[in-house]
N, C-alpha and C positions, 0 to 999 in steps of 0.2 A: 409793307404790305398794301398789294393792291388796292383800291379803295373806288370803287365803283357807286358812290352812293349821293350822283346828284338825281333831285326829285324836282317835281313842280307838281303844284295841286291844281284840279281843275273839275268843277262845280262839287265842291266840299269832300272829292275821293283823291287819294294820296294815290298819285299815278307817276312811274317811271319812265325816263325819257328812254330806256331802252326800248320799251314796248311802244315808243310812237315811231312806226316806221318811217313816216315822213319827215323825219327829223333825226333820220338817220347820220347826215352830215354832222349837225348841230350834235349828237352823242359821241362820235367821235371826236368833237373838236375838245368836250366836256372833259372825257376821260385823258386828253391829252395833257389839262391841266393838272388831273389829279395825281395819273400814272406815268410813273417812269418807263418809258421804252415802248408806250402804244401805239399799235399803228392798225389803221384800216386796212384789210387784205380783202382778197375774196375766196369764196368757197364756191365752187362751179358758179351758178347763177346769183350766190348771197351774200351780202355783206359781212367779214368776219373782224369783230375786235381781238386783238394780241395783244397781251400784255404779259407781265411779270406776279406771279403772286409765291410768296414766301420762297425765291429765287427759283421760280421752274415755268415754266409756258401755260399759260391756261388762255382760253378761245372762248369766245361767245357768237355763234351764228343766227344772224336774224333772218326771221322770215319776211317775205317781202309784207304779209299783212299778219299780227299776231291772232290765234282762235282766242276764242274766251276763255279764261281763267288762265289764259297765259301758260301752258304746258312747255315742258322740254325734256328732252332726251339729253342724259348724263352719260357721256362715251366714258369708259374708264381708259382704256389703251389703243396703239396702233390707230393714231389720228388718219382718216382718209383712207384707210385700206378697207375695201367694199362696201362704199358708202350709200351703196341702194337703199338703206333702210333710215337713214339720216337724211337721205335727200329726199325720200316720198315724205317725212315728217314737216322737215322743211317745209314742204309744196303743200300743207294743209296745215302751215301756221302757227307749227313748233318751233320754237327755238332747240339750239344743237349747243353745248356745252362740255368744256375740257377742262382739265385741272390733272397736271402731268404728277404721276405718283411710280415713275420707273424706279425699277429696284428696290421698291419698297414690298412688295410682294402682299399687299395688304395688310402690313404690319400695322402696329397702333400710331405709330410717325403717319403713317398715311391715314389712316382714321381721321386721327386728327386736323390734318391738313385738310381732307375732304369736308368734315366740320366747319370749318372755317370757310373755305368757299362756299357751302351749302349757303351760312349768313349772308353773305356777301351777295349772292342769286336772289334769297326771299328779299330782301332789302332793294334790290333793283326792280323788285315785281314782277320776277317769276315765282311760277306756282311753288306751294312749299311742299310738295309730292312729285319730283320728277320720277321718270320713269328710267331705270337702270339700266346701261348696256356693255355686258361686260365679256369680250372676245380673250377665249383661251387664258392667258396670265390674269386678264382683268376680272376674271370669275375670282378671283381671292379678293379684289379689294371692294368689288360691289357687293358681295356677299357677306363681308364683315362689316362693312359699312350700316349696309341695310339692318341686320341683324343689333345693331348696337342703337339703330334709329328707323323702328321698325313701324313708327305712326308716321313716320317722311319720306314714304316713296309709294307710287301708286302701282307702281309692278318692276318686275326685272325680267330680262332677258337676258340668258346667257348661251354661248354658241361656243361649243370644244371647249368648255371651260374649265379651268382647273380649282377643284374642290378641296384638294389635300396637296400642300407643298411638298411633302414627302412623296408624291407621286412623281409629280413635276416641280423643280428640277430636280426635286432630291434623288429621282430615279430609284427608289428603294420599292417599287413594285416592277411590272414586267415590261415598263417604259425605259427609255436609254436616259433618262433624265438630261441635266444640261450642268457637268461640274461649275463650271465659272458661276453660274446662277443661282446653283446652289449655295455656295460660298457668299455670296452676295446676301441671298435670301438669310442664312444663319443671323450673319452680321445684321441683317434687319429689325431682325428679331431676338437679337442680343443671346444668343445659344448656342449652347454646339452641336454637333451630330447627335451625340448619344444622348441631349437633351429633346431635341427635336422626336423623339421615338414614344415620349409620352406626353407631347404636346396634346390637350384636350381644348384647344377655344378657335382651332378653324373651321371655316363655312359649314362642315357638314355636323360639327358638335353646338351649332348655334341658330338651330333651324325653329328651335318651338316658339321664340318671339315672333317670326315671322308668319307662322301658321295662325298662331293668336289673333295676329293682328288681320289676319284674312288678305297676306300680300300674295298675289298670282304671280306665277312661275312660268316662264316659256324657255322650257329647253333645247336648243337645237343640239344633235346630238348624232355625229358621224361615226358611224358603228365601227368602222375597219381604223380609227383616230389610235396610233400607235405610239404616238407622240405625249397624248394626254388620253390614257386607256379608259375609255365610258366603266369600265368592270369596277375602277379606282376612285371616278369621279360622277359623270353624271348619272350613271345606273344607280350609286348610292343614295345621287340626290333625288333621287326620283323615287326610289323606294323608302327613304328614311321623310320624305315631305308627304307623301301618300300616308303613312303610317300616321303620322301627328293630325291629318286631316286636312291638310294645307291643297289650294289649288294648283295642281301644275299641268300645264300641257307638253306633252314631248312631241317634237318632230325628229323622226329616225330617219337615217339615211344610209342604208345597209352598202358597203363597199365600198365608202369613201374615206379617205384619211385625214387626217388634222386639218388640211385643206380639200375644200375651198370653204372660208367662213359666208357667213350669210347666206342669201338667196337672191339669183338672177331678177326673180321677180317678189319684192319682198312682202305683198299684201298679206298673207298669214299674219306675220310678226307686224303691221300696220294696225289690222284689225285689231289683234291682242294689246297693241298699245292706247289704242282709243278706248276699248272698250273696260279699259283698266283705269284710264283717269275718269273715265265718264261715272265709274261708280267708287269712286274717292271719296266723295262727300256721304257714304253711307259706310266708312270704315270710322 
């Protein structure tokens, strides 16, 4: 297990060396003494620590100077793809972290891995309410983890995101699905194709805890998405969350398919993240 637990005490407060940007080199050395195969790499102009956690890759990218409260973005999948939002947050002093849950499709195993990774990040001194970022299939893990931990997130940004595994990779609706991924998904959930038809613990079934906790959601929806059809995913999320009284912002883009993800100018998402973090103390 990755153990990122080196601490220092400064003026009576517990502070973690991951936050001390002037000690980035010391941090890498400290992690190297505790973590197998930990490396210091670059993510654009930022220092990134890469290590192994639960047998998979995890990453923590450090801003030049950490913002008050040590906020962070927790990215779910497709590390480095369309990074405009991640880079914008790093430039505002946010950390960006990643813990691989590939081929787990938001299953209970994925949630458990994220539970353990979350404990580590908070022990390192990062905020106890990250902003979750889920592109495409990443929507499954961010929504299922958040619904199991509604008081531990500042907000959720989903981007052409899967909300029902029967839609993708199952292909049970209007989309093509992905047969090999569907078999991996069924294996991750320990169920058969027939059993999946009555599954009732997906993201769209678990919205009430998030609405009650006041968790805001930003949903980027490309209206011509044929891979992850909005009518089976994002549109249902919006309708159900609004009905529950949840706060959800729709950013709809007519004529666009599953790609592109993200925004060339991520300002709307950045503002959502900053506002969401600023009001976490009120929740």
